[in-house]
VMD Tcl script that draws the C-alpha trace (Angstrom):
set ca {
  {31.39 -11.25 -13.46}
  {34.96 -10.41 -12.44}
  {35.88 -6.78 -12.77}
  {39.46 -5.52 -12.52}
  {40.07 -1.88 -11.74}
  {43.15 0.23 -12.57}
  {43.78 3.87 -11.74}
  {45.81 6.37 -13.78}
  {46.34 10.11 -14.03}
  {46.13 11.99 -17.36}
  {49.11 14.11 -18.41}
  {46.81 17.06 -18.98}
  {45.80 17.09 -15.34}
  {42.14 17.31 -16.41}
  {39.89 14.68 -14.71}
  {38.39 12.12 -17.06}
  {36.60 8.81 -16.71}
  {37.02 5.84 -19.01}
  {34.50 3.03 -18.60}
  {34.30 -0.26 -20.43}
  {31.33 -2.43 -19.59}
  {29.59 -5.57 -20.78}
  {25.88 -6.33 -20.82}
  {25.67 -9.77 -19.27}
  {23.23 -11.96 -17.45}
  {25.13 -11.43 -14.23}
  {24.95 -7.96 -12.73}
  {28.23 -6.09 -12.55}
  {30.07 -4.92 -9.40}
  {31.32 -2.02 -7.88}
  {33.34 -0.57 -5.32}
  {32.38 2.81 -3.81}
  {30.23 5.76 -3.26}
  {30.82 9.27 -2.02}
  {27.94 11.43 -0.79}
  {28.42 13.85 -3.68}
  {29.31 11.27 -6.32}
  {27.10 10.39 -9.26}
  {26.42 6.86 -10.39}
  {27.54 5.70 -13.83}
  {25.21 2.86 -14.76}
  {25.86 0.49 -17.63}
  {23.09 -1.26 -19.53}
  {21.80 -4.53 -18.16}
  {19.11 -5.45 -20.65}
  {19.08 -4.11 -24.18}
  {16.41 -1.50 -24.80}
  {15.19 -1.55 -21.20}
  {16.89 1.44 -19.62}
  {15.99 5.08 -20.02}
  {17.89 8.20 -18.98}
  {15.62 8.87 -16.00}
  {17.68 8.72 -12.81}
  {16.48 9.27 -9.26}
  {18.25 9.69 -5.94}
  {16.16 9.12 -2.85}
  {16.82 9.67 0.86}
  {15.22 7.31 3.38}
  {14.34 8.41 6.89}
  {17.20 6.39 8.43}
  {19.89 7.96 6.20}
  {20.06 5.21 3.57}
  {20.04 6.41 -0.03}
  {18.72 4.80 -3.19}
  {19.97 5.46 -6.70}
  {17.40 4.50 -9.30}
  {17.30 4.15 -13.07}
  {13.80 3.71 -14.41}
  {13.09 1.15 -17.11}
  {9.59 1.32 -18.54}
  {7.17 0.34 -15.77}
  {9.98 -0.90 -13.53}
  {13.57 -0.01 -12.87}
  {16.81 -0.70 -11.07}
  {17.96 0.63 -7.74}
  {21.17 0.50 -5.80}
  {21.41 0.97 -2.06}
  {23.99 3.26 -0.51}
  {23.52 2.46 3.17}
  {24.21 4.88 5.99}
  {27.51 4.06 7.75}
  {25.65 1.93 10.28}
  {22.87 0.95 7.88}
  {20.76 -2.14 8.53}
  {19.24 -4.68 6.14}
  {16.63 -3.30 3.79}
  {13.40 -5.18 3.04}
  {11.95 -4.69 -0.43}
  {8.27 -5.04 -1.24}
  {6.87 -4.68 -4.74}
  {3.17 -5.40 -4.61}
  {-0.11 -3.88 -5.70}
  {1.63 -1.73 -8.30}
  {3.89 0.06 -5.80}
  {7.48 -0.43 -4.63}
  {8.62 0.03 -1.04}
  {12.16 -0.07 0.37}
  {11.91 -0.40 4.15}
  {14.81 -0.68 6.62}
  {14.28 -3.82 8.67}
  {14.28 -1.85 11.93}
  {11.56 0.45 10.57}
  {9.22 -2.34 9.44}
  {7.65 -3.06 12.88}
  {6.72 0.61 13.30}
  {4.55 0.84 10.19}
  {1.24 2.01 11.57}
  {2.86 2.49 14.99}
  {4.54 5.83 14.34}
  {5.75 5.52 10.74}
  {3.56 5.80 7.66}
  {4.35 3.30 4.85}
  {4.51 6.09 2.26}
  {7.81 7.19 3.84}
  {9.24 4.20 1.96}
  {7.14 4.36 -1.23}
  {9.62 4.95 -4.05}
  {7.19 6.73 -6.37}
  {6.02 9.05 -3.58}
  {9.56 9.84 -2.50}
  {10.59 10.55 -6.08}
  {7.71 13.01 -6.43}
  {7.95 14.78 -3.08}
  {11.63 14.93 -2.14}
  {13.47 18.07 -3.17}
  {17.02 19.42 -2.81}
  {18.14 16.29 -0.97}
  {15.57 16.78 1.79}
  {12.94 14.35 2.99}
  {9.79 16.36 3.86}
  {7.74 15.03 6.77}
  {4.44 15.78 8.47}
  {4.19 15.20 12.23}
  {0.87 14.57 13.92}
  {0.81 14.65 17.73}
  {-1.84 13.29 20.06}
  {-0.63 15.53 22.86}
  {1.93 18.28 23.24}
  {4.46 18.71 20.44}
  {8.01 17.53 21.15}
  {11.32 17.30 19.36}
  {11.94 14.24 17.16}
  {15.59 13.21 16.63}
  {16.91 14.53 13.32}
  {13.71 16.36 12.30}
  {13.89 20.12 11.65}
  {10.45 21.68 12.17}
  {9.60 24.54 9.80}
  {6.01 25.25 10.81}
  {3.39 24.04 13.26}
  {-0.31 24.42 13.79}
  {-1.89 22.95 16.88}
  {-1.08 19.26 16.94}
  {0.49 19.09 13.50}
  {3.90 20.22 12.29}
  {5.83 20.26 9.03}
  {9.55 19.65 8.77}
  {12.31 17.82 6.96}
  {15.38 15.62 7.32}
  {18.69 15.95 5.51}
  {21.14 13.15 4.82}
  {23.06 13.99 8.01}
  {20.01 14.43 10.24}
  {18.35 11.29 8.85}
  {21.32 9.34 10.18}
  {20.58 10.80 13.62}
  {17.01 9.59 13.34}
  {18.26 6.24 12.02}
  {20.49 5.73 15.05}
  {17.58 6.48 17.40}
  {15.33 4.14 15.42}
  {17.79 1.26 15.67}
  {18.25 1.75 19.42}
  {14.48 1.64 19.81}
  {14.23 -1.49 17.65}
  {16.82 -3.36 19.70}
  {15.03 -2.36 22.91}
  {11.61 -3.48 21.62}
  {12.50 -6.62 19.67}
  {12.55 -9.19 22.47}
  {9.13 -8.14 23.83}
  {7.49 -7.02 20.56}
  {6.55 -3.78 22.35}
  {6.68 -1.69 19.18}
  {3.23 -0.17 19.73}
  {4.41 1.54 22.93}
  {7.86 2.64 21.72}
  {9.07 5.81 23.42}
  {10.46 7.22 20.15}
  {6.96 7.29 18.64}
  {4.97 8.02 21.79}
  {2.21 10.44 20.88}
  {3.48 11.12 17.35}
  {2.94 9.83 13.84}
  {5.48 10.62 11.12}
  {4.28 10.71 7.52}
  {5.65 11.84 4.17}
  {4.54 15.44 3.66}
  {2.33 15.73 0.59}
  {1.45 12.04 0.40}
  {-2.25 11.14 0.59}
  {-3.58 9.66 3.82}
  {-4.51 6.00 3.79}
  {-8.06 5.48 2.60}
  {-10.49 3.89 5.03}
  {-11.99 0.79 3.44}
  {-14.54 -1.81 4.37}
  {-14.10 -5.47 3.44}
  {-15.97 -6.39 0.26}
  {-15.55 -10.14 0.81}
  {-16.39 -12.63 3.55}
  {-13.29 -12.64 5.77}
  {-11.45 -15.50 7.46}
  {-8.90 -15.44 10.27}
  {-5.41 -16.73 9.53}
  {-3.47 -17.50 12.70}
  {0.26 -17.82 12.13}
  {2.44 -19.40 14.80}
  {6.08 -18.27 14.74}
  {8.86 -20.35 16.31}
  {12.26 -18.77 16.85}
  {15.73 -20.27 16.40}
  {15.62 -21.67 19.95}
  {12.34 -23.51 19.42}
  {10.36 -21.00 21.49}
  {7.32 -18.85 20.56}
  {8.68 -15.91 18.62}
  {8.42 -12.29 19.74}
  {9.02 -9.24 17.59}
  {9.82 -10.69 14.19}
  {8.28 -9.61 10.91}
  {6.07 -11.51 8.50}
  {4.19 -10.74 5.30}
  {1.11 -12.47 3.93}
  {0.12 -11.85 0.28}
  {-2.66 -13.16 -1.94}
  {-1.26 -15.51 -4.60}
  {-4.35 -15.39 -6.85}
  {-4.18 -11.60 -7.19}
  {-1.93 -9.40 -5.02}
  {-4.30 -6.48 -5.59}
  {-6.90 -8.42 -3.58}
  {-4.71 -8.57 -0.47}
  {-1.29 -7.00 -0.90}
  {-1.25 -3.46 0.47}
  {1.64 -2.84 2.93}
  {-0.88 -1.56 5.47}
  {-2.40 -5.05 5.61}
  {0.33 -7.55 4.67}
  {2.87 -6.66 7.39}
  {2.45 -8.22 10.82}
  {4.54 -8.92 13.93}
  {4.73 -12.04 16.09}
  {3.59 -11.42 19.68}
  {4.00 -14.35 22.07}
  {4.39 -16.57 19.02}
  {1.23 -15.47 17.18}
  {0.36 -13.14 14.30}
  {-3.23 -12.90 13.01}
  {-4.76 -11.71 9.75}
  {-8.30 -11.25 8.48}
  {-8.35 -12.13 4.77}
  {-10.75 -13.08 1.97}
  {-10.78 -16.68 0.76}
  {-8.13 -17.71 -1.73}
  {-4.56 -18.91 -2.12}
  {-1.80 -17.15 -0.20}
  {1.94 -17.17 0.38}
  {3.90 -15.91 3.34}
  {7.44 -14.88 4.17}
  {8.93 -14.27 7.61}
  {12.14 -12.48 8.55}
  {13.43 -13.94 11.82}
  {16.01 -11.40 13.05}
  {18.94 -12.09 15.35}
  {20.62 -9.29 17.32}
  {24.37 -9.80 17.08}
  {26.86 -8.77 19.74}
  {28.73 -6.56 17.27}
  {25.59 -4.47 16.82}
  {24.60 -6.06 13.53}
  {21.70 -8.28 12.56}
  {21.33 -11.79 11.18}
  {18.32 -12.86 9.15}
  {16.52 -16.18 8.70}
  {14.06 -15.81 5.81}
  {11.34 -18.50 5.80}
  {8.89 -18.86 2.90}
  {5.56 -20.67 2.79}
  {5.07 -20.79 -1.02}
  {1.32 -21.56 -0.99}
  {-1.58 -22.39 1.30}
  {-5.33 -22.22 0.92}
  {-7.77 -20.15 2.97}
  {-11.46 -21.09 2.70}
  {-12.18 -21.00 6.42}
  {-10.30 -19.92 9.56}
  {-6.79 -21.27 8.93}
  {-3.65 -21.99 10.94}
  {-0.06 -21.78 9.66}
  {3.22 -22.57 11.42}
  {6.54 -20.99 10.47}
  {9.84 -21.86 12.18}
  {13.12 -19.99 11.96}
  {14.90 -23.37 11.88}
  {13.52 -23.98 8.38}
  {16.01 -21.38 7.07}
  {18.85 -23.90 6.86}
  {20.76 -22.58 3.85}
  {23.19 -19.71 4.42}
  {23.90 -17.43 1.47}
  {27.56 -18.11 0.60}
  {29.73 -18.24 -2.51}
  {33.09 -19.69 -3.54}
  {35.12 -17.57 -5.99}
  {38.23 -18.45 -8.05}
  {40.27 -15.72 -6.37}
  {40.17 -14.73 -2.72}
  {37.39 -12.27 -1.99}
  {35.82 -10.54 0.96}
  {33.06 -8.11 1.95}
  {30.15 -10.30 0.88}
  {26.89 -8.40 0.47}
  {23.76 -10.08 -0.81}
  {20.42 -9.16 -2.29}
  {17.93 -12.02 -2.10}
  {14.60 -11.61 -3.85}
  {11.60 -13.90 -4.26}
  {9.07 -13.17 -7.01}
  {5.62 -14.76 -6.74}
  {3.56 -14.46 -9.92}
  {-0.20 -14.90 -9.98}
  {-2.01 -17.05 -12.59}
  {-2.88 -13.82 -14.38}
  {0.79 -12.83 -14.60}
  {0.77 -10.18 -11.86}
  {4.07 -10.32 -9.91}
  {4.59 -9.57 -6.23}
  {8.13 -9.58 -4.94}
  {9.91 -9.14 -1.67}
  {13.39 -9.74 -0.38}
  {16.29 -8.31 1.56}
  {19.56 -6.46 0.98}
  {22.06 -7.50 3.61}
  {25.75 -7.48 4.46}
  {25.20 -9.69 7.52}
  {24.52 -13.42 7.97}
  {21.57 -14.41 5.78}
  {19.82 -17.80 5.81}
  {17.04 -18.91 3.45}
  {14.52 -21.78 3.64}
  {14.78 -23.99 0.51}
  {11.52 -25.44 -0.84}
  {10.78 -28.82 -2.40}
  {7.20 -28.45 -3.71}
  {6.11 -26.20 -6.56}
  {2.99 -24.03 -6.18}
  {-0.10 -25.17 -8.05}
  {-1.33 -21.58 -8.45}
  {0.99 -19.24 -10.32}
  {4.71 -19.67 -9.81}
  {7.58 -18.63 -7.58}
  {11.22 -17.87 -8.35}
  {14.14 -16.56 -6.33}
  {17.18 -14.49 -7.30}
  {20.41 -14.13 -5.34}
  {22.76 -11.26 -6.23}
  {26.19 -11.28 -4.58}
  {29.01 -8.77 -4.42}
  {32.56 -9.28 -3.20}
  {35.84 -7.38 -3.52}
  {39.53 -8.24 -3.30}
  {41.03 -8.46 0.21}
  {42.01 -5.16 1.81}
  {45.77 -5.96 1.84}
  {45.79 -7.42 -1.65}
  {48.80 -6.22 -3.67}
  {48.09 -5.66 -7.32}
  {45.18 -4.49 -9.39}
  {42.05 -4.58 -7.20}
  {39.15 -6.67 -8.43}
  {35.53 -7.29 -7.60}
  {32.90 -9.93 -8.24}
  {29.28 -9.26 -9.04}
  {27.21 -12.43 -9.35}
  {23.55 -13.05 -10.04}
  {21.93 -16.48 -9.66}
  {18.40 -17.39 -10.69}
  {16.66 -20.25 -8.94}
  {14.67 -22.88 -10.88}
  {11.03 -22.03 -11.65}
  {8.72 -23.05 -8.83}
  {11.40 -23.74 -6.21}
  {13.75 -21.89 -3.87}
  {17.14 -23.65 -4.03}
  {20.03 -24.09 -1.63}
  {21.98 -20.86 -1.31}
  {25.64 -21.92 -1.57}
  {27.00 -20.94 -4.99}
  {30.25 -21.70 -6.79}
  {31.56 -19.12 -9.26}
  {33.85 -20.96 -11.65}
  {36.26 -19.15 -13.92}
  {34.37 -20.48 -16.95}
  {31.12 -18.91 -15.73}
  {32.55 -15.41 -15.38}
  {33.01 -12.54 -17.80}
  {36.17 -10.50 -17.25}
  {35.90 -6.73 -17.55}
  {38.88 -4.40 -17.16}
  {38.30 -0.75 -16.20}
  {40.60 2.26 -16.01}
  {39.92 5.40 -13.98}
  {41.67 8.72 -14.56}
  {41.98 11.07 -11.59}
  {44.39 13.83 -10.64}
  {43.29 14.23 -7.03}
  {42.55 12.00 -4.08}
  {38.82 11.57 -3.58}
  {36.20 8.99 -2.67}
  {35.22 7.18 -5.84}
  {32.15 5.48 -7.21}
  {31.70 2.61 -9.58}
  {28.25 1.36 -10.31}
  {26.99 -1.08 -12.90}
  {23.56 -2.55 -12.38}
  {21.58 -5.29 -14.06}
  {19.85 -8.60 -13.70}
  {17.43 -11.00 -15.29}
  {14.35 -9.53 -16.94}
  {12.01 -10.59 -14.12}
  {14.25 -8.78 -11.64}
  {13.96 -5.59 -13.65}
  {10.16 -5.62 -13.74}
  {10.00 -4.22 -10.22}
  {12.22 -1.64 -8.57}
  {14.40 -3.67 -6.23}
  {17.96 -3.15 -5.02}
  {20.36 -4.98 -7.33}
  {23.49 -4.16 -5.35}
  {24.79 -2.51 -2.21}
  {27.45 0.13 -2.66}
  {30.67 0.19 -0.65}
  {33.25 2.95 -0.46}
  {36.90 2.85 -1.53}
  {39.46 5.68 -1.71}
  {40.76 6.77 -5.11}
  {43.22 6.86 -6.72}
}
mol new
graphics top color blue
foreach p $ca { graphics top sphere $p radius 0.5 }
foreach p [lrange $ca 0 end-1] q [lrange $ca 1 end] { graphics top cylinder $p $q radius 0.2 }
display resetview
């Protein structure tokens, strides 16, 4: 979808907003978000959206804007100024949005419920993220956390949007320091402290109810060496409720190995091989193993080099600022979906597949956003594109947006003062809307 934006001022001097939008298969685009601005969503699927809107703060300063649609919904990511890629996980009936640099610290300082959308929606208040700190020794200050009360080795506190960015900067520095050696369990930032969402229930202690088998996964990095520090997820393909909790599915490669203890069945895996760029950003190589069987101790090998297809797009008019949301949905034979993916403005590579699963199905979705070049003279424009892969396969990730495949939408904005602006239209295919996943990443532009 190509969207052209024009700005005008009303003679009355009274601010107004005129929006024209089209419900289409491709999600619409955007430019912009101010901290105090409100989103103005347009419908993406007839009869699916409700008026329920949420705004959530993550511990690193990222924000999510959510419209709920029945049992699922739509969310848009407004990243902190130095925000990192966000990994989405919708499994076992819950949705998690986890910054990639926070993922390795789940269970090693950070509780997964800090990223549970339903929990955040229920417990956040007045733009604050409430946290509970548990110390194993003496209490100490945590970057960005304001402590309101303490009792022995526990403390209660909160983060605001500004202070969460302070924590987010400290988290990213720690991640870059730990990544090469996979030393997340001994990170100085989380030494002697566990940070949880205040008011969220503690994780239940469970005992396996099935005979368990060991899955040993070998990870090979982009240089052909045993991988250290990268993230992988392993999920049951027969029924994600059987093995799909974020406490158990997330693992980290250490000296090239990650191990799981799982019940017998069919599984799928996805690995995010992360590259630390010199400009401070991150690249991602997402590798998917669509299906494998576990009926005894099992070995699996995943190589970063399998992610050969970079996410790119050709557009009829010059465009820049590519941001991408790539999502893979794995549906069980009983129709239960589990999805995961990433929201990224950096280099993103995906592993195409050539064999369809024999148990359930798999499908990928690639949502792309671009805007007109910064020095473009004329009415600014933006592209918002959504591509659905074929059922059962993950395709190559270079896309061509032809003029004939696009819907043109013209918008006019009326303002009588200079201010940061926001435009947000969200949508997607029905399967994308069944789980709460980011459909776009917001960028800021000045207005008028």
